[in-house]
C-alpha positions as CSV (number, residue, x, y, z in Angstrom):
1,X,0.0,0.0,0.0
2,X,1.3,3.4,-1.0
3,X,1.1,6.5,1.1
4,X,-1.6,9.0,0.4
5,X,0.8,11.1,-1.8
6,X,1.4,8.1,-4.0
7,X,-0.7,6.1,-6.4
8,X,-2.6,3.0,-5.4
9,X,-5.6,1.8,-3.4
10,X,-5.8,-0.2,-0.2
11,X,-7.1,-3.7,-0.2
12,X,-10.4,-4.5,1.5
13,X,-9.5,-7.7,3.3
14,X,-7.8,-8.3,6.6
15,X,-5.5,-11.2,7.0
16,X,-5.1,-13.2,10.3
17,X,-3.0,-11.2,12.7
18,X,-3.5,-13.3,15.8
19,X,0.2,-13.8,16.1
20,X,0.8,-10.1,16.3
21,X,0.6,-8.5,19.7
22,X,-2.0,-5.8,20.2
23,X,0.5,-3.3,21.6
24,X,4.2,-3.0,21.9
25,X,5.6,-3.3,25.4
26,X,8.3,-0.7,24.6
27,X,8.7,2.3,26.9
28,X,10.5,5.6,26.2
29,X,13.8,4.0,27.2
30,X,13.3,1.2,24.7
31,X,12.1,3.0,21.7
32,X,13.9,2.2,18.5
33,X,12.5,5.4,16.9
34,X,13.7,8.0,19.5
35,X,11.5,10.8,20.6
36,X,11.9,13.5,18.0
37,X,14.0,16.6,17.9
38,X,14.0,20.0,19.4
39,X,16.2,22.8,18.1
40,X,18.2,20.2,16.2
41,X,19.0,18.1,19.2
42,X,17.7,14.7,20.0
43,X,15.3,14.6,23.0
44,X,16.6,11.2,24.0
45,X,20.0,9.4,24.0
46,X,21.0,5.7,24.2
47,X,24.1,4.7,26.1
48,X,24.2,1.4,24.3
49,X,23.6,0.2,20.7
50,X,20.0,-0.7,20.0
51,X,19.3,-4.2,18.8
52,X,17.0,-3.3,15.9
53,X,16.3,-6.8,14.9
54,X,15.1,-7.7,18.4
55,X,13.0,-4.5,18.7
56,X,11.4,-5.2,15.3
57,X,10.5,-8.8,15.9
58,X,6.8,-8.2,15.4
59,X,7.1,-5.7,12.5
60,X,8.0,-5.6,8.9
61,X,11.8,-5.8,8.6
62,X,11.7,-3.1,5.9
63,X,9.3,-1.0,8.0
64,X,8.7,2.5,6.4
65,X,8.8,5.2,9.1
66,X,6.8,8.4,8.2
67,X,7.4,11.5,10.3
68,X,4.1,13.4,10.7
69,X,5.5,15.8,13.3
70,X,9.3,16.5,13.5
71,X,9.0,17.0,17.3
72,X,7.1,13.8,17.8
73,X,6.9,12.0,21.1
74,X,4.9,9.0,20.0
75,X,5.3,6.4,17.3
76,X,2.3,4.4,16.0
77,X,3.0,1.1,14.2
78,X,0.0,0.5,12.1
79,X,-1.0,-2.7,10.3
80,X,1.2,-5.8,9.9
81,X,3.2,-7.5,7.2
82,X,0.2,-9.8,6.5
83,X,-2.3,-6.9,6.3
84,X,-3.6,-6.0,2.8
85,X,-2.2,-2.5,3.4
86,X,1.1,-3.6,4.8
87,X,2.7,-1.9,7.8
88,X,4.0,1.5,8.5
89,X,5.3,3.5,11.5
90,X,4.0,7.1,12.1
91,X,5.8,9.5,14.3
92,X,3.2,11.9,15.8
93,X,2.5,14.5,18.5
94,X,0.9,12.7,21.4
95,X,-1.3,15.6,22.3
96,X,-2.6,15.9,18.8
97,X,-3.2,12.2,18.6
98,X,-5.1,12.2,21.9
99,X,-7.4,15.1,20.9
100,X,-8.3,13.5,17.6
101,X,-10.5,10.9,19.2
102,X,-12.2,10.3,22.6
103,X,-11.1,6.6,22.3
104,X,-7.5,7.6,21.8
105,X,-7.7,10.2,24.5
106,X,-8.9,7.4,26.9
107,X,-6.1,5.1,25.7
108,X,-3.4,7.7,26.5
109,X,-4.6,8.5,29.9
110,X,-5.9,6.7,33.1
111,X,-5.0,3.1,33.7
112,X,-4.5,2.0,30.1
113,X,-1.1,0.4,29.5
114,X,-0.6,2.5,26.4
115,X,-0.5,5.7,28.4
116,X,3.1,5.2,29.3
117,X,4.3,3.9,26.0
118,X,6.3,5.8,23.3
119,X,5.3,3.1,20.7
120,X,1.8,1.7,20.2
121,X,0.8,-0.9,17.7
122,X,-2.5,-1.1,15.8
123,X,-2.0,-4.4,13.9
124,X,-5.5,-4.8,12.7
125,X,-6.0,-1.3,11.2
126,X,-5.3,0.1,7.7
127,X,-2.0,2.0,7.5
128,X,-3.4,4.0,4.5
129,X,-6.5,5.1,6.4
130,X,-4.4,5.9,9.5
131,X,-2.1,8.1,7.4
132,X,-5.1,10.1,6.1
133,X,-6.5,10.5,9.6
134,X,-3.2,11.6,11.1
135,X,-2.6,14.2,8.4
136,X,-6.0,15.6,9.1
137,X,-5.4,15.5,12.9
138,X,-2.2,17.5,12.5
139,X,-4.0,19.8,10.1
140,X,-1.6,19.0,7.2
141,X,-4.3,19.5,4.6
142,X,-1.7,20.1,1.9
143,X,-0.5,16.6,2.3
144,X,-3.9,15.0,1.6
145,X,-4.9,13.5,-1.7
146,X,-7.3,15.5,-3.9
147,X,-9.4,12.4,-4.5
148,X,-10.3,9.3,-2.6
149,X,-11.7,6.1,-4.3
150,X,-14.8,4.4,-2.9
151,X,-12.5,1.7,-1.5
152,X,-10.3,4.2,0.3
153,X,-13.3,6.0,1.7
154,X,-14.6,2.7,3.1
155,X,-11.3,2.0,4.8
156,X,-11.4,5.4,6.4
157,X,-15.1,4.9,7.4
158,X,-14.2,1.7,9.1
159,X,-11.5,3.5,11.1
160,X,-13.9,6.3,11.9
161,X,-16.5,4.0,13.3
162,X,-14.0,2.1,15.4
163,X,-12.4,5.2,17.0
164,X,-15.2,7.8,16.8
165,X,-13.5,10.1,14.2
166,X,-16.7,11.7,12.7
167,X,-16.0,15.2,14.1
168,X,-12.4,15.1,12.9
169,X,-13.2,13.9,9.4
170,X,-16.2,16.1,8.7
171,X,-14.3,19.3,8.1
172,X,-11.7,17.7,5.9
173,X,-14.3,16.0,3.7
174,X,-16.1,19.3,3.2
175,X,-12.8,21.1,2.3
176,X,-11.5,18.5,-0.1
177,X,-14.9,17.6,-1.6
178,X,-14.0,13.9,-1.4
179,X,-17.7,12.7,-1.3
180,X,-19.1,15.2,-3.8
181,X,-16.8,13.8,-6.4
182,X,-18.8,10.6,-6.4
183,X,-22.1,12.4,-7.1
184,X,-23.5,13.2,-10.6
185,X,-22.2,16.7,-11.2
186,X,-21.2,16.9,-7.6
187,X,-24.9,17.4,-6.7
188,X,-27.0,14.3,-6.8
189,X,-26.4,10.6,-6.1
190,X,-26.3,8.4,-9.2
191,X,-29.0,5.7,-9.4
192,X,-26.4,3.0,-9.5
193,X,-24.5,4.2,-6.3
194,X,-23.3,1.5,-3.9
195,X,-25.9,2.2,-1.2
196,X,-24.2,0.1,1.5
197,X,-20.7,1.6,1.0
198,X,-21.9,5.2,0.8
199,X,-24.4,5.0,3.6
200,X,-21.4,3.9,5.8
201,X,-19.1,6.6,4.3
202,X,-21.5,9.5,4.8
203,X,-22.3,8.4,8.3
204,X,-18.5,8.2,9.1
205,X,-17.8,11.7,7.7
206,X,-20.8,13.3,9.5
207,X,-22.6,14.3,6.3
208,X,-26.0,14.0,7.7
209,X,-28.2,15.2,4.8
210,X,-26.5,12.7,2.5
211,X,-26.6,9.9,5.1
212,X,-30.4,10.4,5.8
213,X,-31.1,10.2,2.0
214,X,-29.0,7.1,1.5
215,X,-30.1,5.2,4.6
216,X,-33.8,5.8,3.7
217,X,-33.1,4.7,0.1
218,X,-31.3,1.6,1.4
219,X,-34.1,0.8,3.8
220,X,-36.6,0.9,1.0
221,X,-34.6,-1.4,-1.3
222,X,-33.7,-4.0,1.3
223,X,-35.3,-7.4,0.6
224,X,-35.1,-10.9,2.2
225,X,-33.6,-13.9,0.3
226,X,-34.8,-17.5,0.5
227,X,-32.5,-18.0,3.6
228,X,-34.2,-15.0,5.3
229,X,-31.1,-12.8,5.1
230,X,-31.3,-9.1,4.3
231,X,-30.1,-8.3,0.8
232,X,-30.0,-5.4,-1.6
233,X,-29.6,-5.3,-5.4
234,X,-26.4,-3.7,-6.7
235,X,-25.2,-4.0,-10.3
236,X,-28.1,-6.3,-11.0
237,X,-26.9,-8.7,-8.4
238,X,-28.4,-9.6,-5.0
239,X,-25.8,-8.6,-2.4
240,X,-26.1,-9.5,1.3
241,X,-26.3,-6.5,3.7
242,X,-22.7,-6.1,5.0
243,X,-22.1,-7.6,8.5
244,X,-19.8,-4.9,9.5
245,X,-22.3,-2.1,9.3
246,X,-22.1,0.1,12.4
247,X,-24.8,-0.5,15.0
248,X,-26.2,3.0,14.3
249,X,-26.9,2.2,10.7
250,X,-28.3,-1.2,11.4
251,X,-30.7,0.5,13.8
252,X,-31.7,3.1,11.3
253,X,-32.4,0.9,8.4
254,X,-34.0,-1.6,10.7
255,X,-36.5,1.0,11.8
256,X,-37.3,2.0,8.3
257,X,-37.5,-1.6,7.1
258,X,-40.0,-2.3,9.9
259,X,-41.9,0.9,8.9
260,X,-42.3,-0.4,5.3
261,X,-43.6,-3.8,6.6
262,X,-46.2,-2.1,8.8
263,X,-47.5,0.0,5.9
264,X,-47.7,-3.1,3.7
265,X,-49.6,-4.8,6.4
266,X,-52.2,-2.0,6.5
267,X,-52.2,-1.4,2.7
268,X,-55.5,-3.1,2.1
269,X,-57.1,-1.8,5.2
270,X,-56.5,1.7,6.6
271,X,-53.3,3.5,5.3
272,X,-53.7,6.2,7.8
273,X,-53.8,3.7,10.7
274,X,-50.7,2.1,9.2
275,X,-48.8,5.4,9.2
276,X,-49.9,6.1,12.8
277,X,-48.5,2.7,13.7
278,X,-45.2,3.6,12.1
279,X,-45.0,6.9,14.0
280,X,-45.9,5.2,17.3
281,X,-43.2,2.5,16.7
282,X,-40.6,5.1,15.8
283,X,-41.4,7.2,18.8
284,X,-41.2,4.3,21.2
285,X,-37.8,3.3,19.7
286,X,-36.5,6.9,20.2
287,X,-37.7,6.9,23.8
288,X,-36.2,3.5,24.6
289,X,-32.8,4.7,23.2
């Protein structure tokens, strides 16, 4: 997988990374990457030579190290050699990283083991998606690509749902027009749009008007196959509803799917009674949540 400034697209499958530790046990004294520079001087010194092979025992031996902030005090090792996107190390500002996400803020404080580490591994995540997010977090908009493919947007959406990055991503998406580029004339959604992918993408980037339109359209097009599984037609094929949909989306299209079934049930009786039943069911759902 290339970095955002290079050509290429990330893969969409994750390989087994069970043999990769969830975090590195390295402390500031053990870091192979150092701790950045201040006024041209290293912030940390080692009295003895560092055994790079030993320190890199769970990483790609040809690991690419990308400096996001020259005065970094935290290194993130993202992905794994087996991951479709490969593995990269990102040198970042810990404060910026913390404030990008409530999940990361919690990770870097309190009783979490990562709070005292200078290196943290995210072996299951996409290095490409992480790169985009870190550039946004450090407000390095000039380093961001002008366009993102549907596949790349999905990778970022998965990361957003996992670490609650909607607020961070929203401004960048608006500034770079990444989503509008997938619309007809930058205005309306094409009839053959992949509803599942772009419902997830618009939710992840906090584009609520687009999300509401797409999730409603998705709900109205969902059907049930002979095995009683939810499906939707895309490119003239029956495609199962993706299992990794965020709970929020599953809830939204579930409500709308149920609404359609209620209206159908009353279709030959009293349509107004059916609509009142829908409103009552929706209100009760909102209250229970």
